[in-house]
C-alpha positions as CSV (number, residue, x, y, z in Angstrom):
1,X,26.6,26.8,3.5
2,X,23.8,25.7,5.7
3,X,22.7,22.1,6.0
4,X,19.2,21.9,4.3
5,X,18.1,19.1,6.6
6,X,18.5,21.4,9.7
7,X,17.5,24.8,8.3
8,X,14.5,26.3,10.1
9,X,14.4,23.4,12.6
10,X,14.4,24.0,16.3
11,X,16.1,21.6,18.7
12,X,12.8,19.9,19.6
13,X,12.2,18.7,16.0
14,X,13.2,15.1,15.7
15,X,16.2,14.4,13.4
16,X,16.0,12.7,10.1
17,X,18.1,9.8,11.5
18,X,15.4,9.2,14.0
19,X,12.7,9.4,11.3
20,X,14.6,6.8,9.1
21,X,14.9,4.5,12.2
22,X,11.2,4.9,13.0
23,X,10.2,4.2,9.4
24,X,12.4,1.1,9.3
25,X,10.9,-0.1,12.6
26,X,7.4,0.0,11.1
27,X,8.1,-1.1,7.5
28,X,11.1,-3.4,8.1
29,X,13.1,-1.2,5.7
30,X,13.2,2.5,5.0
31,X,11.6,2.8,1.5
32,X,13.4,5.3,-0.7
33,X,10.1,7.1,-1.2
34,X,10.5,8.8,2.2
35,X,14.1,9.8,1.6
36,X,13.1,11.8,-1.5
37,X,12.1,14.6,1.0
38,X,15.4,14.6,3.0
39,X,15.9,18.3,2.1
40,X,12.6,19.1,3.8
41,X,12.5,17.1,7.1
42,X,9.0,18.4,8.0
43,X,7.6,17.0,4.7
44,X,9.4,13.7,5.2
45,X,7.9,13.4,8.7
46,X,4.4,14.3,7.4
47,X,4.6,11.8,4.6
48,X,5.5,9.1,7.1
49,X,2.6,10.1,9.4
50,X,0.2,10.0,6.5
51,X,1.5,6.5,5.6
52,X,1.1,5.4,9.2
53,X,-2.5,6.7,9.3
54,X,-3.6,5.6,5.8
55,X,-1.8,2.3,5.5
56,X,0.1,0.9,8.5
57,X,-2.6,1.7,11.2
58,X,-5.5,1.0,8.8
59,X,-7.7,-1.7,10.3
60,X,-8.1,-3.6,7.1
61,X,-6.3,-7.0,7.2
62,X,-2.6,-6.8,6.0
63,X,-3.1,-9.5,3.4
64,X,-6.1,-7.7,1.9
65,X,-4.2,-4.4,1.8
66,X,-1.3,-6.1,0.2
67,X,-3.4,-7.6,-2.5
68,X,-5.4,-4.4,-3.1
69,X,-2.3,-2.2,-3.4
70,X,-0.6,-4.7,-5.7
71,X,-3.7,-4.8,-7.9
72,X,-3.8,-1.0,-7.9
73,X,-0.1,-0.6,-8.5
74,X,-0.4,-2.0,-12.0
75,X,-1.8,1.4,-12.9
76,X,1.3,3.2,-11.6
77,X,4.1,4.0,-14.1
78,X,6.7,3.4,-11.4
79,X,7.3,-0.4,-11.3
80,X,8.7,-0.1,-7.7
81,X,5.1,-0.3,-6.5
82,X,4.4,-3.6,-8.2
83,X,7.7,-5.1,-7.0
84,X,7.2,-3.8,-3.4
85,X,3.7,-5.3,-3.0
86,X,4.5,-8.5,-4.9
87,X,7.4,-9.1,-2.6
88,X,5.2,-8.4,0.4
89,X,2.6,-10.9,-0.8
90,X,5.2,-13.6,-1.5
91,X,6.4,-13.1,2.1
92,X,2.8,-13.6,3.3
93,X,2.6,-17.0,1.6
94,X,0.9,-16.0,-1.7
95,X,2.5,-18.0,-4.6
96,X,4.1,-16.3,-7.6
97,X,1.4,-17.8,-9.8
98,X,-1.4,-16.2,-7.6
99,X,0.4,-12.9,-7.5
100,X,0.7,-12.9,-11.3
101,X,-2.9,-13.9,-11.7
102,X,-3.9,-11.0,-9.4
103,X,-2.0,-8.6,-11.6
104,X,-3.8,-10.0,-14.7
105,X,-7.2,-9.9,-13.1
106,X,-9.5,-7.8,-15.3
107,X,-11.2,-4.6,-14.4
108,X,-14.8,-5.0,-13.3
109,X,-17.1,-4.6,-16.3
110,X,-19.2,-1.5,-16.9
111,X,-22.3,-3.2,-15.7
112,X,-20.7,-3.8,-12.3
113,X,-19.2,-0.3,-12.2
114,X,-22.6,1.5,-12.8
115,X,-24.1,3.0,-9.6
116,X,-22.4,3.2,-6.2
117,X,-24.2,0.1,-4.9
118,X,-22.9,-2.0,-7.8
119,X,-19.3,-1.2,-6.8
120,X,-19.9,-2.9,-3.4
121,X,-21.1,-6.2,-5.0
122,X,-18.6,-9.1,-4.8
123,X,-16.8,-10.0,-8.0
124,X,-16.3,-13.7,-8.5
125,X,-12.7,-14.7,-7.7
126,X,-10.5,-15.9,-10.6
127,X,-10.5,-19.7,-11.0
128,X,-6.9,-20.0,-9.7
129,X,-7.9,-18.4,-6.3
130,X,-5.8,-15.2,-6.5
131,X,-8.7,-12.8,-5.9
132,X,-8.6,-9.9,-3.5
133,X,-10.8,-11.6,-0.9
134,X,-9.1,-15.0,-1.1
135,X,-7.4,-15.9,2.3
136,X,-8.5,-12.8,4.2
137,X,-11.0,-12.5,7.0
138,X,-12.7,-9.6,5.1
139,X,-15.7,-10.9,3.3
140,X,-17.4,-9.2,0.3
141,X,-20.9,-7.9,0.8
142,X,-23.5,-10.3,-0.5
143,X,-26.2,-7.7,-1.0
144,X,-26.0,-4.0,-1.9
145,X,-26.5,-1.4,0.8
């Protein structure tokens, strides 16, 4: 029986062990998400490259990305996402109370959602200071484009 992690791979293609090490060097751990594709090394590599481009190498401030992804992860059925980003935020100095408040932050109302310009308007942060823009150098736009 052939090894599915090497089938169709030439000697120049990096090994999965090298991929796991590279992922761990960037994330600090190797999230199990990437290992789901261990039977298809090319897919695993491409998932990692996409994560590098869209998240790791994204110029948005890390704290803002963490808050944004935690807020968005509440819509994901897989609770791993909430736990992952909450843990990241706690490691960045966000308190458990602020993280919980961020998860409970309401959706913008329909008035704010109408029109593409309205989605760029700032939303007032919650009274406990856990808003997306709290503590990040990224400032909300004060006027629509």
